[in-house]
C-alpha positions in Angstrom: -40.9 66.6 236.0 -37.1 66.5 236.4 -36.9 70.4 236.5 -39.7 70.6 239.0 -38.1 67.9 241.2 -34.7 69.6 241.1 -36.1 73.0 241.9 -38.0 71.6 244.9 -34.9 69.8 246.2 -32.7 72.9 245.9 -35.1 74.9 248.2 -33.8 75.6 251.7 -35.5 74.0 254.6 -37.6 77.1 255.5 -38.9 77.4 252.0 -39.9 73.7 252.0 -41.7 74.1 255.3 -43.5 77.3 254.0 -44.5 75.4 250.9 -46.0 72.6 253.0 -47.9 75.1 255.2 -49.3 76.8 252.1 -50.3 73.3 250.8 -52.0 72.5 254.0 -53.7 75.9 254.1 -55.3 75.0 250.7 -56.0 71.3 251.4 -57.7 71.6 254.8 -60.7 73.7 253.5 -60.9 71.4 250.5 -61.1 68.4 252.8 -63.9 70.1 254.8 -65.8 70.9 251.6 -65.3 67.4 250.3 -66.6 66.0 253.6 -69.7 68.0 253.3 -70.2 66.9 249.8 -69.7 63.3 250.7 -72.3 63.6 253.5 -74.9 66.0 251.9 -74.5 65.7 248.2 -73.8 68.2 245.4 -77.2 70.0 245.6 -76.1 71.8 248.8 -72.6 72.7 247.8 -73.2 76.4 247.0 -75.4 76.8 250.0 -72.8 75.3 252.2 -69.9 77.3 250.8 -71.7 80.6 251.0 -72.9 80.1 254.6 -69.8 78.6 256.0 -67.0 80.6 254.4 -65.7 81.6 257.8 -65.4 78.0 258.9 -63.7 77.0 255.7 -61.1 79.7 256.3 -60.9 79.0 260.1 -60.1 75.3 259.6 -56.4 75.8 258.5 -56.0 78.6 261.1 -57.1 76.1 263.8 -55.2 73.1 262.5 -51.8 74.5 261.3 -50.8 75.6 264.8 -51.4 72.0 266.0 -49.3 70.8 263.1 -46.5 73.1 264.1 -46.8 72.1 267.8 -46.8 68.4 267.0 -43.8 68.7 264.8 -45.3 67.9 261.4 -43.2 70.6 259.7 -40.0 69.5 261.3 -40.2 66.1 259.7 -37.7 65.6 256.9 -39.6 64.1 254.0 -36.8 61.9 252.9 -36.6 60.1 256.2 -40.2 60.5 257.5 -41.9 57.7 259.3 -44.7 57.1 261.7 -44.1 60.5 263.4 -45.8 62.2 260.5 -48.9 60.0 260.8 -49.1 60.5 264.6 -48.6 64.3 264.3 -51.4 64.5 261.7 -53.8 62.3 263.6 -53.3 64.2 266.9 -53.5 67.7 265.3 -56.6 67.0 263.2 -58.3 65.3 266.2 -57.7 68.5 268.3 -58.9 70.7 265.5 -62.1 68.5 265.1 -62.8 68.9 268.8 -62.5 72.6 268.5 -64.8 72.6 265.4 -67.3 70.5 267.3 -67.3 73.1 270.1 -67.8 75.8 267.5 -70.8 74.0 266.1 -72.2 73.3 269.6 -71.9 76.9 270.8 -73.0 78.6 267.6 -75.9 76.3 267.0 -74.7 75.7 263.5 -77.3 73.4 262.0 -75.7 73.2 258.5 -72.7 71.1 259.6 -73.4 67.8 261.3 -71.2 65.7 263.5 -71.1 63.2 260.6 -69.4 65.9 258.4 -66.8 66.4 261.1 -66.1 62.7 261.4 -65.8 62.4 257.6 -63.6 65.5 257.7 -61.3 63.8 260.2 -60.7 60.9 257.8 -60.5 63.0 254.6 -58.1 65.6 256.1 -55.8 63.0 257.5 -55.8 61.1 254.2 -55.0 64.3 252.4 -52.4 65.6 254.9 -50.5 62.3 255.2 -51.0 61.4 251.5 -49.6 64.6 250.1 -46.4 64.1 252.2 -45.9 60.5 250.9 -46.7 61.5 247.4 -44.1 64.4 247.5 -41.6 62.0 249.1 -42.2 59.5 246.3 -41.8 62.2 243.6 -38.7 63.7 245.1 -36.8 60.8 246.5 -37.8 57.7 244.7 -35.1 58.0 242.0 -34.4 54.2 242.1 -33.3 54.3 238.5 -30.3 56.5 239.4 -29.2 54.3 242.3 -26.6 51.5 241.9 -28.2 48.1 242.0 -26.7 45.7 244.6 -27.3 42.2 245.7 -26.9 41.0 249.3 -25.6 37.7 250.6 -27.4 36.6 253.8 -31.2 36.5 254.2 -31.1 36.7 258.0 -31.6 39.5 260.5 -28.5 41.3 259.4 -29.5 41.1 255.7 -32.9 42.5 256.5 -31.3 45.4 258.4 -28.9 46.1 255.6 -31.8 46.2 253.1 -33.6 48.8 255.3 -30.4 50.9 255.4 -29.8 50.6 251.7 -33.4 51.6 250.9 -32.9 54.8 252.8 -29.6 55.4 251.0 -29.4 57.8 248.1 -26.8 55.7 246.3 -27.8 52.0 246.4 -31.0 50.0 245.8 -31.1 46.3 246.8 -32.5 44.2 244.1 -31.6 40.6 245.1 -30.6 38.7 248.2 -28.7 35.4 248.3 -28.4 32.8 251.0 -27.0 29.3 251.3 -29.9 28.1 253.4 -32.5 26.4 251.1 -35.2 27.3 253.7 -34.8 31.0 252.7 -34.9 30.5 248.9 -37.9 32.0 247.3 -38.8 34.2 250.2 -39.3 38.0 250.1 -37.6 40.3 252.6 -38.7 43.9 252.6 
């Protein structure tokens, strides 16, 4: 695990972005296939795969340009926040609308609107989830960080905790305050 982590962290930014694009190119068709399985069941899986191979391949081709446009690949995993979630939600929503039009205009009776709705949830979960899993694997080396305690459980203490959690050197483990009202509380 350590070698894998170090190898990924040593990659340049372009390589990391390319790796995420390749991952999305694989995950999006898997999400569509899982959505169909969740809606229709296993007995139709080979029928669905054979008759909709073009749609399975088209899903990442439709979605990844939206990911690029909405800045999903510009997000730095170490510091990512709600922007990743918003970019994914917007991009996959646009792609689902296009897929819906495709179904409407081609009279595709195999894929129902329910499959597209399930796909929206599954693909967002997979897209956002993979990024947070990779972030956890690469940057949650809390054991290597210096453990620190903070004095002051007020607003400044909470802000300091947020800043230290983003730090690659320190991890806050305790907070002290002279106010008895704040004893036993949890901050971040």
